[in-house]
C-alpha positions in Angstrom: 68.2 110.1 -62.6 71.1 107.8 -62.2 73.8 108.2 -64.9 74.7 105.4 -67.2 78.0 104.8 -65.5 76.3 105.0 -62.2 74.2 102.0 -63.2 77.4 100.0 -63.4 78.2 100.9 -59.8 74.6 99.9 -58.8 75.1 96.5 -60.4 78.5 96.2 -58.8 77.0 96.7 -55.3 74.6 93.8 -56.0 77.6 91.6 -57.0 79.5 92.5 -53.8 76.4 91.8 -51.6 75.7 88.5 -53.2 79.4 87.5 -53.1 79.5 88.4 -49.4 76.4 86.3 -48.8 77.9 83.3 -50.6 81.1 83.6 -48.6 79.3 83.8 -45.2 76.9 80.9 -46.1 79.9 78.8 -47.2 81.6 79.5 -43.9 78.5 78.4 -42.0 78.4 75.2 -44.0 82.1 74.5 -43.4 81.6 75.0 -39.6 78.5 72.8 -39.3 80.3 70.5 -36.9 82.5 73.0 -35.2 81.9 73.1 -31.4 80.7 76.5 -30.2 80.3 78.0 -33.7 77.4 80.5 -34.1 75.9 80.8 -37.5 76.1 84.2 -39.2 73.9 86.2 -41.6 74.6 89.1 -43.9 72.7 92.3 -43.1 71.8 94.2 -46.2 69.9 97.4 -47.0 69.1 99.4 -50.1 71.1 102.6 -50.8 68.6 105.4 -51.4 69.0 108.0 -54.1 70.7 111.3 -53.2 68.2 113.9 -52.0 67.2 116.4 -54.7 65.8 119.9 -54.5 64.3 122.2 -57.0 61.6 122.2 -59.7 62.4 118.7 -61.0 62.9 117.0 -57.6 59.5 115.2 -57.6 58.9 111.7 -59.0 60.3 108.3 -58.5 64.1 108.2 -58.4 66.0 104.9 -58.6 68.3 104.0 -55.8 72.0 103.4 -55.9 72.1 99.7 -55.2 72.6 97.6 -52.0 74.9 98.0 -49.0 76.3 95.3 -46.7 75.6 96.7 -43.3 77.1 94.0 -41.1 77.7 90.3 -40.7 75.5 89.4 -37.8 76.1 86.7 -35.3 72.8 84.9 -34.5 73.4 84.3 -30.8 70.9 84.8 -28.0 72.2 86.4 -24.8 69.4 85.0 -22.7 69.8 81.5 -23.9 73.5 81.7 -23.5 73.0 82.7 -19.9 70.8 79.7 -19.4 73.4 77.4 -20.9 76.0 78.8 -18.5 73.7 78.4 -15.5 72.9 74.8 -16.4 76.6 74.0 -17.0 77.4 75.3 -13.5 74.8 73.1 -11.9 75.8 70.0 -14.0 79.5 70.5 -13.2 78.8 70.7 -9.5 76.6 67.6 -9.4 78.8 65.6 -11.7 81.8 65.8 -9.4 79.8 65.0 -6.4 78.0 62.1 -8.0 81.2 60.6 -9.4 82.9 60.8 -6.0 80.0 59.3 -4.0 79.7 56.5 -6.6 83.4 55.7 -6.3 83.1 55.8 -2.5 80.1 53.4 -2.6 82.0 51.0 -4.9 85.0 51.1 -2.6 82.9 49.7 0.3 82.8 46.4 -1.5 79.3 45.7 -0.3 77.5 43.3 -0.6 80.4 40.9 -1.5 82.1 38.1 0.2 85.2 40.2 0.6 83.3 43.1 2.1 83.6 44.1 5.8 80.0 42.9 6.5 81.0 39.3 5.5 84.3 39.6 7.3 82.7 40.7 10.5 80.3 37.7 10.3 83.3 35.4 9.8 85.1 37.0 12.7 82.2 36.4 15.1 81.8 32.8 13.9 85.5 32.3 14.5 85.0 33.3 18.1 82.1 30.9 18.4 84.3 28.1 17.1 87.0 28.9 19.7 84.3 28.9 22.4 83.1 25.5 21.3 86.7 24.1 21.1 88.8 26.1 23.5 91.3 23.2 23.9 92.1 23.2 20.2 94.6 25.4 18.4 93.0 25.2 15.0 90.0 27.4 15.6 92.3 29.9 17.5 94.6 30.1 14.4 91.6 30.7 12.1 90.4 33.4 14.5 93.7 35.2 14.4 93.9 35.0 10.6 90.3 36.3 10.3 91.0 39.1 12.8 94.0 40.3 10.9 92.1 40.1 7.6 89.3 42.2 9.1 91.8 44.8 10.4 93.5 44.9 7.1 90.2 45.5 5.3 89.3 48.4 7.5 92.7 49.9 7.0 92.5 49.4 3.3 89.1 51.0 3.1 90.4 54.0 5.0 93.4 54.2 2.8 91.2 54.1 -0.3 89.3 57.1 1.0 92.5 59.0 1.7 93.7 58.3 -1.8 90.4 59.5 -3.3 90.6 62.6 -1.1 94.1 63.3 -2.5 93.0 62.7 -6.0 90.1 65.1 -5.6 92.4 67.7 -4.0 94.6 67.4 -7.1 91.6 67.8 -9.3 90.6 71.0 -7.5 94.1 72.4 -8.0 93.9 71.6 -11.7 90.5 73.2 -12.0 91.9 76.3 -10.3 94.6 76.6 -12.9 92.1 76.1 -15.7 89.9 78.8 -14.3 92.7 81.3 -14.1 93.8 80.5 -17.7 90.3 80.8 -19.1 89.9 84.2 -17.3 93.2 85.5 -18.8 92.0 84.4 -22.3 88.6 86.1 -21.9 90.4 89.3 -20.8 92.6 89.1 -23.9 89.7 88.5 -26.2 87.8 91.4 -24.7 90.6 93.7 -25.8 90.7 92.3 -29.3 86.9 92.4 -29.7 86.7 95.9 -28.5 89.4 97.0 -31.0 87.5 95.1 -33.8 84.3 96.8 -32.9 85.9 100.3 -32.9 87.5 99.5 -36.3 84.2 98.4 -37.7 85.5 94.9 -38.6 83.8 91.6 -37.8 84.6 90.0 -34.4 82.2 87.1 -34.6 84.8 84.3 -34.4 86.4 86.1 -31.5 83.0 86.4 -29.7 82.4 82.6 -30.3 85.8 81.8 -28.7 84.9 84.1 -25.7 81.5 82.5 -25.4 83.1 79.0 -25.2 85.5 80.3 -22.5 82.7 81.9 -20.4 80.8 78.6 -20.6 83.9 76.8 -19.4 84.3 79.2 -16.5 80.7 78.7 -15.5 81.1 74.9 -15.6 84.2 75.3 -13.3 83.0 77.9 -10.8 79.6 79.1 -11.8 79.3 82.9 -12.2 77.5 85.3 -14.5 78.4 87.3 -17.6 77.6 91.0 -17.9 77.8 93.0 -21.2 79.8 96.1 -20.7 78.4 97.7 -23.9 81.8 98.4 -25.6 82.3 94.9 -27.0 83.7 93.6 -23.7 82.0 91.5 -21.0 82.6 91.2 -17.3 82.6 87.7 -15.7 81.4 87.7 -12.1 81.7 85.0 -9.5 79.8 85.5 -6.3 79.2 89.1 -7.3 83.0 89.8 -7.6 84.7 90.3 -11.0 86.9 87.5 -12.2 87.3 89.4 -15.5 86.6 93.1 -15.9 87.4 94.5 -19.3 90.9 93.5 -20.2 91.8 92.8 -16.5 91.7 89.2 -15.2 92.0 88.3 -11.5 93.3 85.0 -10.2 92.1 82.5 -7.6 94.1 80.3 -5.4 93.1 76.8 -4.1 94.4 76.7 -0.5 94.8 73.6 1.7 96.9 70.5 2.4 97.2 67.7 -0.2 96.9 65.0 2.5 93.6 64.4 4.3 95.3 63.5 7.6 96.9 67.0 7.8 94.0 69.0 6.3 91.5 71.1 8.0 89.7 71.7 4.7 90.2 73.2 1.3 89.2 76.8 0.4 89.3 78.9 -2.8 90.5 82.5 -2.2 91.2 85.5 -4.4 94.9 85.9 -5.1 94.8 89.6 -4.7 92.9 89.4 -1.4 94.4 86.6 0.7 91.9 85.1 3.1 88.9 86.4 1.2 87.0 83.3 0.0 85.5 83.0 -3.5 81.8 82.6 -3.2 81.1 80.0 -5.9 77.5 79.2 -6.7 78.2 76.1 -8.8 80.7 74.4 -11.0 83.0 71.4 -10.7 85.5 73.3 -8.5 82.7 74.1 -6.0 81.7 70.4 -6.1 85.3 69.3 -5.4 85.7 71.8 -2.5 82.5 70.6 -0.9 83.8 67.0 -0.9 87.1 68.1 0.7 85.7 69.6 3.9 86.7 68.3 7.3 84.6 65.8 9.2 81.9 67.5 11.3 79.7 64.8 12.9 78.1 63.8 9.6 77.8 67.4 8.2 81.3 67.8 6.8 82.9 66.8 3.6 81.7 63.4 2.3 85.2 61.9 2.0 86.4 63.0 5.4 83.1 61.7 6.9 83.6 58.3 5.2 87.2 58.1 6.6 85.8 59.1 10.1 83.3 56.2 9.7 86.1 53.7 9.2 87.9 55.2 12.3 84.7 54.9 14.3 84.2 51.3 13.3 87.8 50.4 14.2 87.4 52.1 17.6 84.1 50.5 18.3 85.3 47.0 17.3 88.4 47.3 19.5 86.6 48.8 22.5 83.8 46.1 22.6 86.1 43.1 22.0 88.7 44.3 24.4 86.1 45.0 27.1 85.1 41.3 27.2 88.5 39.8 26.3 90.3 41.6 29.1 88.1 39.9 31.7 89.1 36.4 30.6 92.0 34.1 31.3 94.5 32.9 28.7 95.2 29.2 28.1 98.5 29.5 30.1 96.6 30.8 33.1 97.7 34.4 32.7 95.3 37.3 32.8 94.2 38.4 29.4 95.0 41.8 27.9 93.7 43.5 24.8 92.8 41.6 21.7 93.0 44.7 19.5 95.3 47.6 19.8 95.2 51.1 18.3 98.6 52.3 17.2 99.3 56.0 18.3 100.0 58.7 15.7 97.8 57.3 13.0 94.1 57.0 12.4 92.2 54.3 14.3 91.3 52.5 11.1 94.9 52.3 9.9 96.3 51.7 13.4 94.1 48.7 14.3 96.3 45.6 15.0 95.8 42.2 16.6 97.7 41.8 19.8 97.7 37.9 20.4 100.3 36.1 18.4 99.1 32.5 19.1 96.4 30.4 20.6 97.9 30.6 24.0 97.5 34.4 24.0 93.8 34.3 23.4 91.4 34.4 26.4 88.6 32.0 25.6 87.5 31.3 29.2 86.8 33.1 32.4 86.4 32.4 36.0 85.4 28.7 35.5 88.7 28.0 33.9 90.8 29.1 31.0 89.2 26.5 28.7 85.6 26.9 29.5 85.0 28.9 26.3 82.6 31.4 28.0 84.6 34.5 27.1 84.8 33.5 23.5 81.1 32.9 23.4 80.4 36.3 24.9 82.6 37.9 22.3 80.8 36.0 19.5 77.5 37.5 20.7 78.7 41.0 20.2 77.9 40.8 16.6 74.2 40.4 17.2 73.8 43.1 19.9 71.9 46.3 19.3 75.1 48.4 19.4 77.3 46.0 17.5 80.0 47.1 15.0 77.9 45.2 12.4 74.9 47.5 13.0 77.2 50.5 12.9 78.8 49.4 9.6 75.4 48.6 8.0 74.3 52.2 8.9 77.5 53.6 7.3 76.9 51.5 4.1 73.3 52.5 3.9 74.1 56.2 4.5 76.8 56.3 1.8 74.6 54.3 -0.6 71.6 56.7 -0.1 73.9 59.7 -0.6 75.4 58.3 -3.8 71.9 57.5 -5.1 70.7 61.0 -4.4 73.7 62.6 -5.9 73.5 60.5 -9.1 69.8 61.3 -9.4 70.5 65.0 -9.1 73.4 64.8 -11.5 71.1 63.1 -14.1 68.6 65.9 -13.7 71.3 68.6 -14.0 72.7 66.9 -17.1 69.2 66.8 -18.6 68.7 70.5 -17.9 72.2 71.3 -19.4 71.4 69.2 -22.5 68.0 71.0 -22.9 69.6 74.4 -22.6 72.3 73.5 -25.1 69.7 72.2 -27.5 67.8 75.5 -27.2 71.0 77.3 -27.9 71.8 75.2 -31.0 68.3 75.6 -32.3 68.9 79.3 -32.7 72.6 79.5 -33.3 73.4 76.1 -34.8 73.9 75.7 -38.5 71.1 74.0 -40.5 72.4 72.6 -43.8 69.0 72.8 -45.4 68.6 76.5 -44.5 72.1 77.3 -45.6 71.7 75.5 -48.9 68.6 77.6 -49.7 70.5 80.7 -48.8 73.4 79.6 -51.0 71.1 79.2 -54.0 69.4 82.5 -53.3 72.8 84.4 -53.2 74.0 82.5 -56.3 71.0 83.6 -58.3 71.3 87.1 -56.9 74.9 87.2 -58.1 73.9 85.9 -61.5 71.2 88.5 -61.7 73.6 91.4 -60.8 76.1 90.1 -63.3 73.4 90.0 -66.0 72.5 93.6 -65.3 76.1 94.6 -65.5 76.4 92.7 -68.8 73.3 94.4 -70.2 74.7 97.9 -69.3 78.0 97.0 -70.8 76.3 96.0 -74.1 74.3 99.2 -74.1 77.4 101.3 -73.6 79.1 99.4 -76.3 76.3 100.1 -78.7 76.2 103.8 -77.8 80.0 104.2 -78.0 80.9 102.0 -80.9 77.8 101.6 -82.9 76.7 105.2 -83.5 78.0 108.0 -85.6 81.2 109.8 -84.8 81.6 113.5 -84.4 83.4 115.3 -87.3 83.1 112.4 -89.7 
């Protein structure tokens, strides 16, 4: 049978358990809006009476109160893994969708300032010159339109180069963030392992680590493996980015200018030349955009720049092929109408050679002013292999790619949101549930306090209200 003073200890354990429950519930309520916080619960169990032996060991024996076993973190490893996987897919698709959307907007189609409209105005200017070969006005308009068209092609190419450089800088920043997150996970691994060995709560540290592993997944994909001693290993492409308290680094390799780049790769810092096999994440998305042109199968940005170059080359080749067979107004043989400057891309090096109406070949063998050459050049725009058709194909291809990437990004975002909601449904704080728990623990505290008061009153009566020895 429990002693009278032992009953005080039993009531005291109830007070401690209830007080702990109130504290944990209050912490949950305070962190209801804290990003990445996982709700906690107090694990309690009854303390059995000491084992007895002998003749009087039978019968019901009261226990010794309640023990606080642990403060449990109500996370779900399976759901957490789903959140990381969805975050990796969403990060990859988001970067690609944003880049393709910006690329499509940079085309400026369909607008009056777009290349399609400027090509039409360019061919119309040639038609006007062919109709009025003896006038300088249409020729001046033609030269102005040709220079505007060349400038638009160069500007479009430059915009793609600028976007490429910006994406390259983003990839570099993501690499730094990945390395920093890996170092923090390794540090938290050591602190969590020490806390587990000491028997203290590491729930807040585990929450912080979970946020970091989700960040790593959104950057470079990867998986998390529990090591069983409180630490986790973070793997990317089957290779350990974090193993226990050791973090490895990655390096983003490649030029920062598209014109000098042969592509961008991500390598392990401790194994130069060994590429990191990323299976998702925003860094993988950025690297996929930065690949070199490969006949339509390379990086989207380099392919777009190559399309501008191809347009400039096709335009110059077809116009020059007809213009070179004509005769200038001063009777001299005609040369090139467009020139491609050496040492730069075709799009940025496209220039107009004639400087005035007398330098334009509008006529052919029937005389410099018969307008036949100008009319033939004007018809290039309606041919089956015209620059107009090529540009329309480029615009349609980029538009289709942008639409596809945005649709995939929307689906990936929905999947990530769904996974996050599943995670929050199990680990998020519900104010209604916490308020019920708070009331329960408050009443439990009051009950334990009342038991302690009753025992105190009983002891007071026994000690102070009964007779005294030797009186």
